[in-house]
C-alpha positions in Angstrom: 114.8 64.3 53.6 114.3 67.2 56.0 110.6 67.9 56.1 111.2 71.6 56.3 113.3 71.6 53.1 111.3 69.1 51.1 109.9 70.7 47.9 106.1 70.3 47.2 106.1 71.9 43.7 104.0 69.0 42.2 101.6 66.9 44.3 99.9 64.3 42.1 96.6 62.6 43.1 96.7 58.8 42.4 93.6 56.6 43.0 94.4 54.0 45.6 92.4 51.5 43.5 94.5 51.7 40.3 97.4 49.3 40.6 98.9 50.4 37.3 98.8 54.0 38.2 100.3 53.3 41.6 103.2 51.5 39.9 103.7 54.2 37.3 103.9 56.9 39.9 107.2 55.4 41.1 108.9 56.8 38.0 107.2 60.2 37.8 109.2 63.4 38.5 106.7 64.5 41.2 107.7 65.9 44.5 104.8 64.3 46.3 101.9 61.9 45.8 98.5 61.9 47.3 97.3 58.3 47.4 93.6 58.8 47.3 91.1 56.5 49.1 88.4 59.1 49.1 86.9 60.9 46.1 88.8 58.9 43.4 87.6 55.5 44.7 84.1 54.2 44.1 82.2 52.9 47.1 82.4 49.3 46.0 86.2 49.6 45.6 86.9 51.1 49.0 88.0 48.0 50.8 90.0 46.6 47.9 91.8 50.0 47.4 92.7 50.2 51.1 94.3 46.7 51.0 96.1 47.4 47.7 97.5 50.7 48.9 98.7 49.3 52.2 100.6 46.6 50.2 101.9 49.1 47.7 103.3 51.4 50.4 104.9 48.5 52.2 106.6 47.5 49.0 108.1 51.0 48.6 110.0 52.2 45.6 108.9 55.9 45.7 112.3 57.3 46.5 112.3 60.9 47.8 108.7 61.5 46.9 106.5 62.5 49.8 103.8 59.8 50.3 100.5 61.3 51.5 97.4 59.2 52.0 94.0 60.8 51.7 91.6 58.8 53.9 87.9 58.8 54.0 86.3 61.0 56.7 85.6 59.5 60.2 82.0 60.2 59.5 81.9 57.5 56.8 82.0 53.7 57.1 85.6 53.6 55.8 87.6 56.3 57.6 88.7 54.3 60.7 89.6 51.2 58.6 91.7 53.4 56.3 93.7 54.7 59.2 94.2 51.3 60.6 95.4 50.0 57.3 97.9 52.7 56.3 99.2 54.1 59.5 102.0 51.7 59.8 102.9 51.4 56.1 105.4 54.2 55.7 103.2 57.1 54.7 104.8 60.5 55.3 101.4 62.0 56.1 97.7 61.3 56.4 95.4 63.8 54.6 92.1 64.4 56.3 89.2 65.4 54.0 86.8 68.3 54.6 88.4 69.6 57.7 86.1 72.2 59.4 87.8 72.7 62.7 90.7 71.7 64.9 88.4 69.1 66.5 88.4 67.2 63.2 92.1 67.1 63.3 92.2 66.0 66.9 89.8 63.1 66.2 92.3 61.6 63.7 95.3 62.5 65.9 93.9 60.3 68.6 93.7 57.3 66.3 97.2 57.7 64.7 99.8 59.1 67.2 102.9 59.1 65.1 102.1 60.3 61.5 102.0 64.0 60.5 98.5 65.2 59.5 97.5 67.3 56.6 94.1 69.0 56.0 91.9 69.3 52.9 90.8 72.9 53.0 87.6 72.8 51.0 84.7 74.1 53.0 83.5 77.4 54.3 84.0 76.2 57.9 87.5 75.2 57.1 88.4 78.6 55.6 86.9 80.5 58.6 88.7 78.2 61.0 92.0 78.0 59.1 94.1 79.5 61.8 93.0 77.1 64.6 93.4 74.2 62.2 96.9 75.3 61.3 97.7 75.7 65.0 97.0 72.1 65.8 100.4 70.6 67.0 100.1 67.7 64.6 99.1 69.7 61.5 101.8 69.8 58.8 100.2 70.9 55.6 97.2 72.4 53.9 95.8 71.2 50.5 93.3 73.5 48.8 90.2 71.7 47.6 89.1 74.3 45.2 86.5 72.1 43.4 84.6 71.4 46.6 85.0 74.9 47.7 83.5 76.3 44.5 80.6 73.9 44.8 79.9 75.1 48.4 80.3 78.8 47.6 78.1 78.3 44.5 80.7 80.5 42.6 81.6 80.4 38.9 84.9 79.1 37.7 86.9 82.0 36.4 90.5 82.1 35.1 91.5 84.7 37.7 89.8 82.7 40.5 88.5 85.9 41.9 85.5 84.3 43.8 87.8 82.2 46.0 90.9 84.4 46.4 89.8 85.4 50.0 89.6 81.7 51.0 93.0 80.9 49.4 94.6 83.8 51.1 93.1 83.0 54.5 94.6 79.5 54.3 98.0 80.9 53.2 98.1 83.3 56.0 97.3 80.6 58.6 99.8 78.2 57.0 102.6 80.9 57.1 101.7 81.9 60.6 102.3 78.3 61.8 105.0 77.3 59.5 103.2 74.5 57.6 103.1 73.6 53.9 100.3 75.1 51.7 99.5 73.5 48.3 97.2 75.0 45.8 94.1 73.3 44.3 93.9 71.3 41.0 93.5 72.7 37.5 90.7 70.6 35.9 91.5 71.0 32.2 94.6 68.8 32.1 95.1 69.2 28.4 95.2 73.0 28.7 98.8 73.7 29.3 98.5 77.5 28.9 95.7 77.7 31.4 97.6 75.4 33.8 100.7 77.6 33.6 98.7 80.7 34.3 97.1 79.2 37.3 100.5 77.8 38.6 102.0 81.3 38.2 99.1 82.8 40.1 99.5 80.3 42.9 103.3 80.9 43.0 102.8 84.6 43.0 100.4 84.3 45.9 102.9 82.2 47.9 101.8 78.6 47.6 104.5 75.9 47.8 103.1 73.9 44.9 100.1 72.7 43.1 98.0 69.5 43.3 97.7 67.8 40.0 95.2 65.3 38.4 97.4 64.0 35.5 101.1 63.3 34.9 101.0 65.6 31.9 100.7 68.5 34.3 103.9 67.7 36.3 106.6 69.5 34.3 104.7 72.8 34.2 104.1 72.8 38.0 107.7 71.8 38.7 108.9 74.7 36.6 106.5 77.3 38.0 107.2 76.6 41.6 111.0 76.3 41.4 113.3 79.3 41.7 114.4 80.5 38.3 118.0 80.9 37.3 117.5 84.7 37.6 116.1 84.4 41.1 119.0 82.2 42.2 121.5 84.6 40.7 119.9 87.6 42.4 119.8 85.7 45.7 123.5 85.0 45.6 124.3 88.6 44.7 122.1 90.0 47.4 123.7 87.8 50.0 127.2 88.7 48.9 126.4 92.4 48.8 124.8 92.4 52.2 127.6 90.5 53.8 130.1 93.0 52.3 128.0 95.9 53.6 127.9 94.3 57.1 131.6 93.9 57.1 131.9 97.6 56.3 129.6 98.5 59.2 126.6 99.2 57.1 123.0 97.9 57.6 121.9 97.9 54.0 123.3 97.2 50.6 122.3 98.1 47.0 121.9 95.5 44.3 120.6 96.4 40.8 119.6 99.8 42.1 117.4 98.4 44.9 118.0 98.5 48.6 118.8 95.1 50.2 118.0 94.7 53.9 118.1 91.8 56.3 114.5 90.8 55.4 115.6 90.4 51.7 118.5 88.1 52.8 116.1 85.8 54.7 114.1 85.4 51.4 117.3 85.0 49.4 118.6 82.2 51.7 115.2 80.5 51.4 115.4 80.7 47.6 118.9 79.0 47.6 117.8 76.4 50.1 114.8 75.5 47.9 117.0 75.3 44.8 119.4 73.0 46.6 116.6 70.8 47.9 115.2 70.5 44.3 118.6 69.6 42.9 118.9 66.9 45.6 115.9 65.2 44.3 117.7 64.3 41.1 
């Protein structure tokens, strides 16, 4: 699948040490999977998880789902071995934890020359260096690590996420500036569907491509929240048709539902239809 068109509505974390979960993920309706060798794996399981994940990725069976591997940092005893084990196993990207600068990206880039790199954006340093991180030529996506960020900021968890909106928006602006994916952080209360939907809607309104998830029960809500609605698809089609008709008549703008439609609206409309088409192609 074209990486530029690939949806990332739902991005599910799966512990690399859990064989049953790794197998079950092959049948989940997620757009992407983060195979986690870092936080979700106990120290004594690091080596076993690495071996299991490499074998699992080689076996395949994940279809169109994007396969992203979160390694341990290079400042740990496991990071380099993680890279060596998974770099040639068919992963679509390697996710680097706690990225604070472009130098952190470059250090991994030198060890794995041919796999796209993603960054966990979860520290104050990362937020303040978001633009230089996004600008790295190997950087392909940002994942917001909101739990770690809240810990570092010493902020309270609020439903409106007010204490971390600046950090989220800095990363979004950097991602959009350099044309990379930006995925929102997790919602911890996985049984709270109403709260999850509200946070997904907030993330979608802000401009995120999707949301990271900690439980399969969260997938359907994220998929719905980050997909174009039928109303948005219908409006996009009507905007394009009206604008093309206006252009044919020698006019630079059109009117749809009492609102002016200019070229900038058509760019968004075409993106909406392309996303809807890509999502339909996953089925």
